[in-house]
C-alpha positions in Angstrom: 186.2 16.1 10.5 183.3 14.6 12.6 184.1 11.4 14.5 181.7 9.3 16.5 182.1 10.6 19.8 181.5 14.1 18.1 178.0 12.7 16.5 177.0 10.7 20.7 177.6 13.7 22.5 175.4 16.2 19.8 173.1 13.5 20.0 173.3 13.7 23.7 172.6 17.8 23.7 169.1 17.0 22.6 167.4 14.2 24.0 166.2 15.1 27.4 163.8 12.7 29.4 160.1 12.5 28.2 157.0 13.3 30.4 155.6 10.7 32.9 152.2 9.0 32.5 150.4 7.2 34.2 150.4 2.8 33.5 149.0 -0.2 35.1 150.5 -2.9 37.2 149.7 -5.3 34.3 151.7 -2.8 31.8 154.3 -1.5 33.6 156.5 -4.5 32.7 160.2 -2.9 30.5 158.8 0.6 31.6 161.0 3.3 33.6 159.6 4.4 37.3 159.2 8.4 37.1 159.3 9.2 41.5 160.6 7.2 43.8 158.7 4.6 45.6 158.4 4.7 49.8 157.2 1.8 51.8 153.7 2.5 53.2 154.0 -0.4 56.2 157.2 -2.6 57.8 157.7 -4.9 55.7 156.9 -7.2 56.7 153.8 -5.9 57.7 153.6 -8.3 61.3 155.8 -11.0 62.7 155.7 -13.4 60.3 155.3 -17.0 60.5 157.8 -18.6 58.3 158.1 -22.1 58.7 154.8 -24.4 58.9 154.9 -25.9 62.5 153.8 -25.0 65.9 154.1 -21.4 68.3 155.0 -22.0 71.4 156.9 -19.8 74.4 159.7 -20.5 74.4 160.2 -20.3 78.0 158.5 -23.6 78.1 161.1 -24.7 76.2 163.9 -23.5 78.7 161.6 -25.5 81.7 162.6 -28.7 79.8 158.6 -28.6 77.9 158.9 -31.1 75.5 154.9 -32.3 74.6 152.9 -28.8 73.6 149.0 -29.6 74.1 147.9 -28.3 70.7 145.2 -25.2 71.3 143.9 -24.1 67.9 144.9 -24.3 64.3 145.7 -20.7 63.0 146.3 -20.2 58.9 147.7 -17.4 56.9 145.5 -14.9 56.5 143.6 -15.4 59.8 142.7 -13.5 62.5 145.4 -14.2 65.9 144.1 -15.7 69.0 146.9 -15.1 72.2 148.6 -18.3 73.1 147.6 -17.6 77.3 147.8 -21.0 78.3 151.6 -22.5 79.5 152.1 -25.4 77.7 150.2 -24.8 75.2 151.2 -24.7 71.5 149.6 -23.7 68.4 149.8 -25.6 65.3 150.5 -22.9 62.6 151.4 -22.3 58.8 154.0 -20.1 57.0 152.9 -16.9 56.4 150.6 -16.6 59.3 150.9 -13.5 61.6 152.5 -14.8 65.2 150.4 -14.7 68.1 150.6 -12.4 71.2 152.3 -14.6 73.8 154.2 -17.1 71.0 157.8 -15.9 70.4 159.0 -19.4 68.7 158.4 -21.6 66.0 159.5 -25.0 66.1 159.2 -26.4 61.8 156.6 -29.2 61.4 159.3 -31.7 60.3 160.7 -31.4 64.2 157.1 -32.8 65.6 154.8 -35.6 65.3 151.3 -35.3 66.5 149.2 -37.8 68.5 145.9 -37.1 69.1 146.3 -33.4 70.8 149.5 -33.3 71.7 152.7 -32.2 69.3 155.3 -33.8 70.4 158.9 -32.4 69.5 161.9 -34.5 68.0 164.8 -35.2 70.6 166.6 -33.7 68.0 164.8 -30.2 67.9 167.4 -27.0 68.7 164.6 -24.0 68.7 166.2 -20.8 69.5 164.2 -17.9 70.4 162.6 -16.3 68.2 163.3 -18.9 65.3 161.3 -19.0 62.1 159.9 -15.6 62.9 160.4 -13.0 60.4 160.2 -10.3 62.3 158.1 -7.0 61.8 160.0 -4.1 59.8 163.4 -6.8 59.2 163.6 -5.5 55.3 161.7 -2.4 55.1 160.6 0.2 57.7 158.0 1.9 56.5 158.3 5.4 54.9 162.2 3.5 54.0 163.0 3.8 50.2 161.3 0.8 48.1 162.3 1.9 44.5 164.1 5.1 43.0 163.4 7.3 39.5 164.8 5.8 37.3 164.4 2.0 37.6 163.2 -0.3 34.9 160.5 -2.1 35.8 161.0 -5.8 35.9 159.3 -8.5 37.9 160.6 -7.9 41.0 160.1 -4.4 41.0 156.6 -4.6 39.8 156.0 -6.8 42.7 157.8 -4.4 44.8 154.9 -1.7 43.9 152.1 -4.2 44.4 153.5 -4.3 48.4 153.3 -1.0 48.6 149.9 -0.3 47.6 151.0 1.4 43.5 148.2 0.0 41.6 148.5 3.8 38.8 152.6 3.4 38.2 154.0 6.4 37.3 155.9 6.3 34.4 158.0 8.0 31.9 156.0 8.1 28.7 157.8 5.9 25.9 158.7 7.6 22.8 156.5 7.0 20.1 158.3 6.5 17.0 157.9 6.3 13.1 160.4 4.5 11.0 160.4 5.8 7.3 161.9 3.7 4.4 162.8 5.6 1.4 163.5 4.8 -2.0 162.0 4.2 -5.9 163.5 0.2 -5.5 161.7 -1.0 -2.7 158.8 -3.6 -2.3 156.7 -5.4 0.0 158.4 -8.9 1.0 155.3 -10.1 0.2 155.7 -8.8 -4.1 157.8 -10.4 -6.4 160.3 -7.5 -7.4 161.2 -6.7 -11.3 164.3 -7.2 -12.1 165.5 -3.4 -11.2 163.6 -3.8 -7.9 164.4 -5.0 -4.3 162.6 -6.0 -1.6 161.7 -3.5 1.3 164.3 -5.2 4.6 165.9 -2.1 6.7 162.4 -0.9 7.9 161.8 -4.7 9.4 165.1 -4.6 11.2 165.1 -1.6 12.1 161.4 -2.0 14.0 163.1 -5.7 15.2 165.5 -4.0 17.3 162.8 -1.9 18.9 160.7 -4.0 19.1 163.7 -6.6 21.0 164.3 -3.6 23.6 160.5 -3.0 24.2 159.1 -0.5 22.3 155.6 -0.4 21.5 154.2 2.8 19.8 155.7 2.2 16.4 154.4 3.5 13.1 155.9 2.2 9.8 155.5 4.2 6.4 157.2 4.3 2.7 157.6 7.3 0.8 159.3 7.2 -3.1 162.0 9.7 -4.2 160.1 12.7 -4.8 160.8 16.0 -2.0 157.3 17.3 -2.5 155.7 13.5 -1.6 157.9 13.7 1.4 157.1 17.1 2.6 153.6 16.2 2.2 153.1 12.8 4.1 155.7 14.3 6.7 154.5 17.0 7.7 151.5 15.4 9.7 153.2 12.3 11.2 156.0 15.3 12.8 153.2 16.1 15.0 152.0 13.2 16.4 155.8 11.4 16.9 158.8 12.1 19.4 161.3 10.3 16.6 161.7 9.7 13.0 164.4 7.8 11.7 164.4 7.6 8.0 166.2 5.1 6.5 168.1 6.4 2.9 168.1 9.2 1.0 170.7 10.9 2.7 173.8 10.5 0.8 174.9 12.9 -1.9 172.7 12.0 -4.9 170.4 13.5 -7.2 167.4 11.6 -5.6 168.3 12.2 -2.0 166.1 14.2 -0.9 165.5 14.2 3.0 167.7 16.6 4.1 166.3 19.4 1.6 162.5 17.3 3.3 163.6 17.9 6.8 164.9 21.1 6.1 161.9 22.4 4.8 159.9 20.7 7.9 162.0 23.1 10.4 164.2 20.1 11.4 168.0 22.0 12.6 170.6 19.5 11.5 172.8 19.1 13.8 175.2 17.4 12.0 175.3 15.6 7.9 178.5 12.8 7.8 180.8 11.0 10.4 183.7 9.5 9.5 183.1 6.3 9.9 182.5 3.6 7.5 179.7 1.6 6.9 177.7 4.5 7.4 179.1 8.0 6.7 176.6 9.3 5.4 174.6 9.8 9.1 172.1 13.0 9.6 170.7 13.9 12.7 168.9 17.0 13.8 165.5 18.3 15.8 162.8 20.5 15.4 162.1 23.3 18.0 159.9 20.2 20.0 162.8 18.4 20.1 161.8 16.1 18.3 164.9 14.4 17.0 165.2 12.7 13.6 167.8 10.4 12.6 168.7 10.2 8.7 170.3 6.3 8.6 171.8 5.7 5.2 170.0 3.4 3.3 172.6 0.3 2.4 171.6 -2.4 5.5 174.7 -2.5 7.3 174.8 0.5 7.7 171.4 1.1 9.2 171.3 -1.2 11.6 175.0 -0.2 12.5 173.7 3.5 13.2 170.8 2.9 15.1 172.5 0.6 17.0 175.6 2.5 17.9 173.5 6.0 17.8 169.4 5.4 17.9 169.3 3.4 20.7 171.4 5.1 22.7 168.8 8.5 22.5 166.1 6.6 22.9 167.4 5.4 26.2 168.2 9.4 27.1 164.5 9.7 26.2 163.5 7.2 29.1 166.1 8.8 31.9 168.4 6.0 31.2 172.4 5.6 30.8 172.6 4.3 26.9 174.4 1.2 27.8 178.2 1.2 27.3 180.0 -1.2 24.9 181.7 -4.2 26.6 185.3 -4.3 25.9 186.7 -7.8 25.0 189.5 -9.3 22.3 189.5 -9.5 19.4 191.2 -12.3 17.5 192.4 -13.2 13.7 195.2 -11.5 12.3 196.2 -7.9 11.9 193.7 -5.5 9.8 195.2 -3.0 7.8 192.6 -0.1 8.6 191.4 3.3 6.9 192.3 7.0 8.4 188.0 6.6 9.5 186.8 4.6 12.1 185.4 1.3 11.3 182.3 -1.4 12.8 183.7 -4.6 12.0 180.5 -7.1 12.6 182.0 -9.9 14.7 180.6 -13.4 15.8 181.7 -14.5 19.6 184.2 -17.0 20.4 184.8 -19.8 23.4 188.4 -19.9 23.6 190.6 -20.9 26.5 191.2 -17.2 27.2 188.0 -16.8 27.2 185.2 -15.1 25.1 186.9 -12.9 23.0 184.9 -12.4 19.4 186.0 -13.1 15.4 186.0 -10.3 12.6 183.4 -11.3 9.9 183.8 -8.9 7.3 180.9 -7.6 4.8 181.7 -7.6 1.2 180.0 -4.0 1.4 177.3 -2.0 3.5 174.8 -3.7 1.4 176.3 -7.3 1.3 173.4 -7.6 5.1 172.7 -11.7 4.1 176.3 -11.6 6.2 175.1 -10.6 9.2 172.8 -13.4 10.2 174.5 -15.0 13.5 176.6 -12.8 14.3 176.6 -10.8 17.7 177.6 -7.6 17.2 180.2 -5.2 16.1 183.3 -3.5 17.1 184.6 -0.4 16.6 188.0 0.3 15.6 189.4 3.5 16.1 191.4 4.6 12.8 195.1 3.4 13.2 197.6 1.9 10.9 197.2 -1.4 12.2 195.6 -3.0 14.9 197.9 -5.4 17.0 196.7 -9.5 17.4 193.7 -10.3 20.1 193.5 -6.2 20.9 191.0 -4.7 23.6 188.1 -3.6 21.8 184.8 -1.7 22.0 181.8 -4.1 21.4 178.4 -3.6 20.6 175.4 -6.3 20.6 172.8 -6.1 18.2 
């Protein structure tokens, strides 16, 4: 019998990193760096003044000098001129290059100015090299700044800019198609007939993908008709990397998804996993390694299978390690479990023992309204009973 771990391994065997592409600094946030980046200069690139104040020779201070003649003022970004005369100082600003001839900065808070003279307070205790961020102190030219596979956030974007990288090499994000199936589904803005329901799975899937930074997503709906499925999916397959279908994968007369995918040259790697909810889960790939997920149509099954299997596969396409489940304690009375893996929605609970989880059972895999305000779900192994406060793997939405 195919277990969740088998399904996870089968998907990982097919899902590999996509090709590289170049994007701009302003559009690189959230993307994955495709190459390592090295410093093109020392960091900082010069002896950088770290505080507003006066730049002096420390030897003048050691000689007992406490009043310094201000020879000039130097701001950040100004070309420095050397300090040439003993007893002189330069009033200097944070970020400026330390001039030749100066080796120490005394902060402005320890100075009073009168006419053209800087008086250093008696409480001041400057040290040689004080308040100077020395050239190359953080990184030397050629040293590694960022490695391939780094997810780019604000700090990494700033590092790339400092290294002169304007065209950022990133791993291409997957192009994803979300496809719902079913003659009973109508759009949310329509009033369903008594035998219809509003289309919600696709919107939940897209929300989960968007929350994780995926942007290239298209969304279509297909009827329960095999020729129509084949004709509409055929051109779509040439435009995407991942196809996520919702519904049509069970054993009913109108569950045409497996046959449609076979007609399109998609090889089935597995169909059905010993889990509840979500047993009819279908996964395959075509000869171009496009990944296809057939998620069960019941809404709870859809969102759980998406989180448990699809999102980790998308991480692999970006050369990322899939997110590992957090192990937390599950509160509550013992649960009698079936002989297959059970996914149980949960809420977070702050207790005397710290953060724990509380089960939020649904009325079935169609009861998606019970998922409101849940944190995610836990994976309960197929055993007869569960001890109270058992440590279990937790997946957040």
